[in-house]
N, C-alpha and C positions, 0 to 999 in steps of 0.2 A: 504494500500500500504506500502511495506517495505521501510525502510530508506536506503540511500546509506551509506556504511560503510567505503569507502576509502577516505573520506574527513575529515579533522580535524575541530576544532571549527573555524578556520580562513578560511575555505573553500579550503584549500590546500590538495593535495593528500598525503596520508601516508599509510604505511602498518599497517593493523589492528593487535593489540596486542592480541595474542591468548594464552598467557602464563598461564592464569588462567582457561582455558578450560580443561575438562577431556579428557583423552585419550580414544577413542572408536574405534571399528572396523568400517571402512568406505570403501565403494565401489562406483564405478561409471561406467556406461556403456554408451557409445556414439556411434553413427553410422554416416556414410556419404556415398556418392556415387560419382563415377567418370564415366561419360558417354563417350563412344567412339565408333568408327566404329567396326562393327562385324569382319572386316578383322584384326583390331588391336588385338581384343580378341583372334583370331586364332593364331596370331604370338606369343602372350604371352603364350598360352597353349602349343604351339609347341616348346617353349624355343628358339625361333629364334631372339629375340630382342638382338641387338648388345651389349647393356650395361650389359646383363646378365639375371639372373633369377629375373623377375620383382617382383613377389609376395614375394619371400624370402627376397630380399633387402628392399622392402616396409615394410615387417613385422618388420625387425630389426630397420628400420628408425622410425617406429611408436613407438616402445618401447623406443628408444633413445629420441624421442620427449617428451614422458611422463616424462622421467627422467630429461629433461632439461627445463621443463615448466617455472620454476622460473627464468631462465636466459633470457627468451624472453618475458614473460608477467610481466610487472614491479611490480605489487603489489601482485603477488603470492608468497607464502611462499615456502621455500626449504623443500620439504617433503621426508621423507624416505619411499619409496614404498616397500611393501611386495610382490607385484605381479603385472604383466602387461602382457596382452595377446592380440594379434591382430588376428582376423579371417576374412576370405574373403568368399563372395558368388559371384560367377562369372556367370553373365547372358550372353545373346546373344550380348548385346551392352552396358554393364555396369559392373562395379565391385562395390559391396557393401562392405564397410569396417566397422568392429565392433571392438571397443576397450573396454576392461574391465580392470580397474585399482583398486588396493586394497592398503590399508595402515591401520596402527593402530596409531592414532595420534590425534592432537587437531584441525585439519581443514580438510575439504573434498578434494576429488580428482576429482571433476567435470572438472576443467580446464585441468587436466592431461589427462583425457580421451578424451576431445574435441581436445586437442593439438595433441594427438597420432593419432586420425583419420585424422586431417588436414595434418599432416606431412606425414602419409602413403599415402594419396591421392596425395599430391604434389610430392612425390617420384615416384609414378606410372606415373604421368604426365611427370616428368623429364626424366624417362627412355624410354618413348614412344613418346616423342614429335617429334622425327626425322621422324616418319611415320604418325603421327596424331596430328596436331596442333589444331584441332577442339574439342578436349576433353573439357568437362565441369564438374567442381566439384560443387556439390550442396548438399542440404538436410543434412548438418552437424548439429546434434542435440543431446542433452542429452536425453537418454531414461530412465535411472533409477539412483538413488543415495540412499545410505543407511547410517545411522549413523549420529551422531551429534545432537545438540540441536533442530534444525529445523525438525528433524525426516526424515522419508523416503519420497521419491518422485518417482512416476512412471508416465511417460507421458501417457495421455489419450489414445493415439493410442498404446496400450500395445504391447510390443514386443512378438511375438509368438516364442516359442522355444521348443526344445526337452528336456524333463525331464529325459527320460530313453529310452535305446534301449534294447529290450528283445528278447530272443531266446529259442527255444525248439527243440529237435531232434525228437519228436513225435507229432502227431496231437491229439487234444482232451485233452491236459494237459495245465496247466499254464506255462508261460514262465519265464525264469530267466533273471534278468537285467545283462547287460554287459556294460562296459565303452564305447565301440564303436563297430560298426559293419561295415562290407564291404557289400555294396549293389551292386548287379550285374545287368547290363542292361538287361531288359526283362526277369528277373529271380526272383529277390528279395534278401532277406538277406542270405548271404552265410551260408550254413549248417543249415538253418532253415527248419523245416518240411513243412511249408506252401509255400515255394518258388517253382517256377516252371513256365512252359510255359502256363500260364493261366491269367485270368483277376484279380484275387485276390492275387497278389504277396506279397503285404505288407499291414498290418492292422495298423490302428491308432486309438487311443482313448484319449480323453482329460482328464486332471486332474479334470476338472469341472464335468465330468461324475462320476468319483470316489467319489467326494464329495456328489453327489446325492445318490449314493448307501450307503454311510455311514449314511446319514440322514434316510435311510430306514431300518437301523439296521445292515448293514454289518460291521464287526469289523476286525481290523488288516490286512486291505488290503495293498498289495504292488504292485508296478508297474509290469505288466506282468500277474497279476491274471486273467485278462479277455482275455488272449492269444493274446494281442496286441503286434505287433513288435515295435511300437513307441508310447510312452506316451507323450502327448503334454501339453502345457500351453499357454493361451492367444489367442486361436482361436476356434471359434465354428465350429467344423469339419463338423457336419451333416447338416449345412446350406450351404456348398459349393456345387455348381452344379456339376453334373457329367461332366467330361471333363476339370475341373479346373486343372491348372498346379501349382505345388508347388516346390519351391526351398528349399531343406532341406539339410543343410550342403553342401557337394560337389555334391549332387545328384539332379536330376530333376524327379518329379513324375507327373502322371496324375490320377485324381480321376476316378475310374471305377464303384464303387458301394457304396451306402449308406446303412448300416445295412445288416443283413443277418438272416437266420433262426437259431434259438437258438438250440444248441445241447441238446438232452434230457438227463436228469440226471445231469445237470450242478450243481456243488457244490455251486456256488454262488446263483443260482436260488433256490436251496433247502433252503438256509439260509434266504433269504430275500423275496422270492416269485417271483422274476423276475430278469433278467439280463439286464444291460444297453447296452451291446455291440450290440445286434440285432437292436436297435433303433438309437444309437448315434455313433457307431463305423463306420469308413469308410475304404475303400480299394483302393489301388493304383497300377498302373503299373509303373515299373522303366524305364524311358526314357533315363536317363543318370546315369551311376553308379558312385560310389565313397564311401567315408567314411562318416558315420553319427555318432556323438558322443554326449554325454551329454552336454547341453548348446548351441548346434548349433541353429541358428535362422531358422525360417520358414517364407518364403515369398510367398504370393499368387500373381502370375503373373497376371497383368492386361490384358484385352482382346487384346490390340494391341501387346502383346508380346507372344501370344499363338502359333504363327506360328513358325515352325522349321527354 
């Protein structure tokens, strides 16, 4: 068990001296949720909340919260932040908030990320309390931290996220990574050859599957080489039942197929003897459109939320 560090020899609180520590790159990711009525979500989406654009104000408040952490948490150091970002996943009856904070310094930014999430959720509550006083803020937690003497930390319930969005103008070729893509309801990725009015609008493949192919001898693989639209991390895609719904960035998807028949003459198959996509890739239909970008979280909706 680790020792408490905010008490001196006399048992009194004090700020830990970090002056002798090395400067290292440090990051922290935290998440939290605020649950509310579906009617409240609709008002937010329609921009009808009297106090203004709820998510924009909450985003700014979260960033300010990260910057002001040392002013409200007594033993936190005043840290120069090199980056702070707030993202939202909007569900039918909740908003999930994710904060990512970065610095290069002598101490970590876990408290800054947790404070950012807390302040963002409280801001949403403040802006919406006139129409919904039953809102509940919960599940605020550290997901990941890197840097420092104690090393990296990743919560056991690993955060699933998008590693790459990939596109091609033709079928039967590898896809090229792009920073973000616009996914259209009941169509797929805008300008992608595989989009259309059918059941395989979007393809997904996990980083874990890439690693299996590398173990079989594939070299110099890049995201998109298996013609997947979205490359993921932290989720076993092929274990998801058909009908599962996924919140990815701003979008909502439904799993429609696991694997597919392999194209004959596949370059990857020729190299290593087989291709992983037919077995471990999945396909989805876009139920709600929006932007998906690198780093966006992926949430598997539980059964009680599968209804429209």
